[in-house]
Structures are given as C-alpha cells and as structure tokens.
N, C-alpha and C positions, 0 to 999 in steps of 0.2 A: 448218392448219384454226384458225379461230377457237374457242377454249375459253372454257366458259362454267358457271359452278357456279352451282345450282339446289338450293335446301334448300325442302321443304315441313314446315309444322308439323301439329300433333296435329289440329287440324279440317280440314284440307287432306287427313287422309289414315284419317280417321275411318270411314269404310266402305267395303267391297270397293265398292261402284259407284265412290265420290271413287279412291280407289285407280287404278283404271280410267281414269277421267279423269284424272288426274296421268300416268299412263302416253303415254295420245293426245298429251298435252302435251307431253311428251317427246318422243314417236316424232315429233312434229309439227318442232320444233325442231330434233333429230337431221337432218330429210330437208331442212331447208334448208342442211343442209351446215356446222350447227356441231357441234364436238364436248360432251359432256355427261359431266358429272359430278354427281351430285346425293346428298345430305348430308338424311336424314330424323328426322324424330321419330317416339315412341311413337303408338299412336293414340290419338285425345283422349281422355282419361280412365284409360289404362291405366298409367301409373306413378302414380299415387294409390293403383292396385286392387292394385299391386305391393306398394305400402310399408306398406298397410293388411294383404295378409298377412302379410306380416314382420313388423309391430306382433302381430299375433294372436297370433304365438310369440313375443316377445320384445317387452317394452314398450321396449325401449334397446337396436335391434339392432346387433351389430357393426356398422362402418361398412364393413369389407372384403366381410361376405358382403351387406351390403344393395345394395351396390354391382354385387354379381355378380345378384344378385331383378333389381334395376329395368333392369339393362342389354338384358336379355331383351328388352323391352316394342321396342327400335330393333331387335332382332333379327330379329324379327317379319316389319316392316315392310318391311327391305330385302330378305327373301325373298319377301312380295308382291307387290311393285313388280317386280322382278326378273321373278316369271314373268310377271306383268300387260303388261309390254312386250315380252318373247318373243314373247306370245301375239299383237303387233300386228305380229310380224315381224323385229322386230330384236333384234340381239345382247343380251345383258347379264348385269353380273355382282354379284353381293352382294357385299361386305365390310365385317367388322366393326369398330372400333377396331381393338383388337389385328391385326387381318390384314395391317390396312395398313399399320400398327404408326404409330399416332397416341398417340406415345410424350409421357408426363406426369411430373409429379412426385406423388407418395404421399400427398397430399390427399386420400382419400377423402371423395365424395359435394360435392367443390368442389376438383379438380384442375385446376391450369393446363398449357394445352400448353408441350412444350419444343419438340419434332420432330417433323417427320412426312419418313418415306420413303416418296416417290409413286411411286419407282422400279417398282411391281405395276400402277398406275395408269397410270402413262406409257403403260407395255407393253399396257395391252387398249386404252387410246384410239388408239392405232396399229394395230391390229386393227379398230376401227370397232367397238366397244363402247361401251355406255351404264355406267360405272360407279357403281352406287348405294351409300352409306358410311352406314356407322351413325353421325346423329349422338348431343352428349351422354357419348359413351366416349373414350376409349382405355385405356395398359397403361401401367404402370411400369415401373421396369428390374427387378423380380421379377421378371416378368409377371403379376403381377396386375391384374385388369380394375378399370379405376377409371371415375370419371363428372367431368361439368366442372360439375354444378350448373345448377339451374333455369334454363331458358334458353342452354342449351348442343350444342344442334342449330345455331342460330344463327353461336356462336364457331368449332363444326367448318364450318362449310362457309365461314364467313372464312378460315380458316388452310388449307383446302384451294385457295382460290383464291389465297392468297399463296402457299403449297410448290408451283402446277402454273404460277404468274405467267399468273391467266385473265382474261380482259379484263372481266370481271365479274362479281360473286355478285348473284346475283338471290333473292331471299325471300320468297316466296311465301306471304302470310297468307290472315286473312277480310276484310283492307280492302286499298283499289285503291292505296294511298302513303300518306305523308305529311301530314296536314293544318293548316292553320294554326290551329286548335283543337280540340278533340273535338266535331264534328262533329253528337252529342246535346246538349250543350248550345248552340249557336251553329249554326244551321240552312245562314246563309250562308258556312261556311267555307267554304276554298277550300283542292284538292289541291294541294299544290305542285307543280310539275317538278324544279327542283333545291333542294338544300341542303345545305351545307356541313356535315365532320366535326364541325366543332368548335359547330358551331348544333344538328346532331342531337345530340351527348355532353350538351351541356346540357337541351334540352327529354327526351332519354331520365333524365337526372339527377332534374330537375323533378316529371314527373307521367308524362309520354310513354309510354304501355304499348308502341309501333309495334315497336322494336326493344332488346334486349339491351343494357346498354351497354356489358358485356366486346366482347361482337360490333363494336361501332361504334368502342372504343380499336381492337382490333385490326386493323382495314381501317384508321384512320385511320393507325397506328404504319407499316404495311406500303403504302400506296395504294392499295387495293384497291376500288375503283371498287363503294359496293352499290345495288341495285335492288329499292325495295320494291314489289310486283306482287298483284295479287288471284287466287288460283285459281280466281277461281266467275268472271270475265269478262274479259276482252281489254281492254289499255289500258295508255299509256307507260309505270304507276306512277309512281316519287318517284327521281329518281339520287342520292345522296349520294356527296360526293367531294370532293377537296381545296377547291378553288376554285369560283366562278360561273362561268358562263359571262361572259368577259368583254367583249362586244357588249350585253349584257344592264345595264340601269342597275337597280342591289341594292337592294331595297328598304329602309327603314330598319331595321324588326321583320321577322323570317320567321316567327314565331308565340306562341302565348302558352300558356304550360303550366298545370298546377294541383294543386293537393294535397289534398284534405281531410281526409287521416289523419296532419292534424296539435295539438301539444298546445304549449303558453308555460307556463313557470314562470319566477317572479322572485323572489330575494330581496330583501327593501329595507332599508335602513338596514347595510349590507353596511362595516365598517372600511376607509375609506381607505386602506389601508396594502400595500407591494409584498408582489408573491406572493398577493395574495388570488385572484385569480383561477384563480391552482392547484390551491389550497387549495377550491376550489365543485367547477371542472368535472374535477380530477382523481379523485373520487372516484366520477364520474355514468364516466367513462371507467375506473374499474376495475371497475365493475358491468357493462361490456361495452353500456352506451345509447349511442348517435352522436348527437351534437350537430351542430344543424342551423347555426340562426343564432343570434349573439349583439350582444345591446348593451349599452354599460356606460354610465347615466347616473351624471355629480357631483353631488351634492348639496350647497349652500350650509351645512348643518349639518358637514362632515368624514365625511360619510358616502356611499354610491354605493347605487344601484337595480342589480342584475344580473340581466338576463333572457336566459333561448335557449328554443330550442324542440326537442323531438322526436319520433322519431314516434307517435301515440297508442297504436299497441301496448303502447310501453314507458313511458305517463303513469303509470302507478300506481307501478311499478319505481323510476322517476327523482321521484319525488315522497316516498317512504319517505327513499334517499338526501338528499335538500334537507334533509328534517326532521332529521334525524343534521348535516347540516355547520352547519345554521343553529344549531344546538344550541352549535357547538364554536366558533362563530366572531364565537356572540352576535350575530348578526343580532337587526333586528326582529321580523321575519316572511314567512312562506311564504307568499304567492299565485300562484296554479292556473289554468288557462284549458283547458281539453279540445275547447272548441267553437271552433274557428279553422280558416282554410285559407291556404293559399298562391297566393301571383299571379306569375306572372312574366309576363316580355317577353323575348322571345329575339331577336338579329338580328345581324351582324357589320358589317351599318350602322350599327350602333350606333357604330366606329369614330370617323366621319369626320360624321358628324352631328352635332347643340348641340342641346338644347332636347327630349331624350328623355325624361327627368326630367319637365320638367315639365310635357310635354303627357300622361304617364304621372297624373301627381298631379291635372293640372286638373281632367280627363276622371274621375276616381275622386271629386273634394269637388263636381263639379257633381252628382252622383248621391249626394252624403254618405254616404258611404264611408268613416270613419277606416281611417287606416292606422295599425296599432301599431307594424309594425317594417320597415325595411328592409336591404334586400344588394345588393350589385350588385358585376356583376364587368367584362370589357372589354368586352364581349355581353350580359351579360344584368342586368335590373332584378329583384328580387324584393320582395313585399308582403305581410304578414300584415296578415288582416282577419279581421271574425265572421266565421264561416263562412255564415248565413243569407244574407251578400251576396254568396257566390262568383262565381255562378250572373249574377249581373247585373254583377258585377264584367268577369269575360271578356266577356260580350256588349260591355261597354262599349265597352273597349278594343281589339278587336278592332275596332271602327265606327270610335275614334278615329287607329287606326293606320292606316285602309283596308286592312284585311284580307278586309271582304266581298264576298261572289263579284262584287259586282257594280262594285268594286273605288271605291266613294265611300266618304267618311271625315268 
C-alpha cells in the first residue's frame, strides 16, 4: 500500500469539532487504500498557554523542565485524534516522540533529530492501523524529553516520511497551497501547482510563512516530496519537490517574498584598511545579532561607507553596538533607518533567462521607487526600499513578471 505522512497544525485541530473533521479526512484517505501516519501539533494557543504557566512559576524556567511542560500539548492532541478516528470505525494508535523514539541531540527547546526508530510504526501499519505521532518533540540519549523549536511539527512529519520512505508528506494548514505572493497584498496572486525545494527555501527565508525552513531543508536533503494543502477545503495544493515537471516550460519567476521587519545601519567615513569589515561585523555577531544584507561603498577620500541590515527587533541593540564600534575605528558617523522593507523575486528560471534584474529595476523605477540595497543569488534578487512603498512594489513586480492570476504581465 502507498504510505502518506500527514501533518496537521494547531489551527487545523484547534477545537473538538476540528479534530473530528480531521479524523474524517484521515479515515477517507485510509478507506481509499492508503497507509497513513499523522503528525500533529498542539491545539491552537496551547503551547503559549503552557509556556506562560511555566513563567508564572519561574521567570527563566529550566529548559529541560520547560520541554516536559510544553510537550504535553501534543500528547493531548494525539490522544484526542486517535479517539476520534476510532469512533469512525478505524483502528488508530498514538505515540509520543519518546515512544516512537525520535532520537535528538541534547539542545532543549531547539533539538535536532538524529534518527528515528520506525519499527513500531511499521508494525502498526501492517496491522492496518492509522499511526498518530506527537510532532515537535523527541527524546535524547538520557531519556529526557526534548522539543524541536517553533514549527517543529513540520520537521517531525518530514523526518517520519523520510524514515518510512513515504510517497509524500502532506502539510495541512489554513491556506490551500503556496502562492506567488501574499494574497492579502496582491488580490491576483495565484496558487502554484509546483515549486522546487530551492525556491521554497528562498521563499521561506525571505518572509513566506507557509513552511518552516528546517522542514524544507530536511525534505530537500532526503528527497521527500512535500505537498501543502488546506485543512478546511479540498484541493490539489502545491507540490514541493526536487525538480519542476519537465513537460512544462518553467516560468522565470515563481514568486515574490517580502519582509517588513528590516532595519538598516550605515557607518560613514570608515577607514579603508584591511580587516575593517571584521572590526564592524565582529562585535555585531558577538552580540548575537544576525546580519542580513551587506554593502560597502568605496569613496574617493580613502574612506568607505559600510551598510548592513538586521531584523527590526534587533535594531536598538545593533545601534548601541555600532556606536561603540564607530568610536573605536574613528568612523565619521552612524546613520540608521528602521523604516525599510525587503522585496525579493525568486525563481530557478533565472538561471537560464537574461534580463531579469533589468526588468525588476525598470518596473520599480517606473513607480519612482528608489532601491537602497541589492543582494543576489543564483535564483533570487532582493532589494531594500522604503517601507511605505512595499505593497506597491510587490504588486508592480507581480504584474511585471506575469504572475497575476490572468497571466498578463
């Protein structure tokens, strides 16, 4: 029989009624002749509730004990979902991460999966049972419960699919697939039938919230086809796989991602000496601040302007560090801006098509949108612009690259 791994997130199983609806969906797939393994999250809002309970007792709860607390959310849902499936006349069995033995490292709160013992699951599948597994959690070599971090249930599902050689890993969520961009910004955004792992990784890292980056990385590494589907309406969803369908011409751009949460910092009048970039970025990294884009402009007076972006939540912290660096290296001034946004076009078709950058820049120029910074990779071009122009830029580029629902560009 064909094996499918399904994953349901918190909104999909947020109430008893939704759990019963998910059970009907699972039973329907089972009755269609599929073997089904299900990974589930905690009910919507439950993990936050459990974290808040722990913090009422301790302002800085021990990571090991916090994992014990928050892992109970998934334990509730696997039991309830298994009961709901049984009520529909299909045998089901639930497992926590430790019962399966999803072995992880020792990093409580952000553990990484090392291996999965699939023996018990395989035996249950042979007996005709649906297997329901708690996502987000595992166990280390000492037998302590660990959790995988936010979005960890996606990773659990992909890891199970890899360990069991499943045909497909289906991620059920509150959207019906991956779109060319956020439909709330562009009404004519289209659902993609297919997208590559590379493109999805770029989209996820650049602001698309449909899938967790770790899950996509895992799927790409082990060649597990992912399909994003809606829990609330039937449809084909979006297939994420290694390659696009060779029988179809690949569009140049698959999607447009954006991120409002950016801030820009510039050191002006930086001495043009070897190692100066390390002297600037080193202290930023030491402060555990992640740097995104970096641009260095060489001036005519033997000095440089050095500009980089960080997440807006790190802005104040980065400004404080940079002011100290400026004094040390005798830079002229620090200039900052926390009202910027990043817009990115993504597509493996960029590898074989010239003129993509010029189309992007021309489209933005026609709307009088100034580009402040540019970053590129093989399948991506990102630009930093003023935040107030973000939605206009996304709509403009969506049309310029022929992504609108009616296909016109």
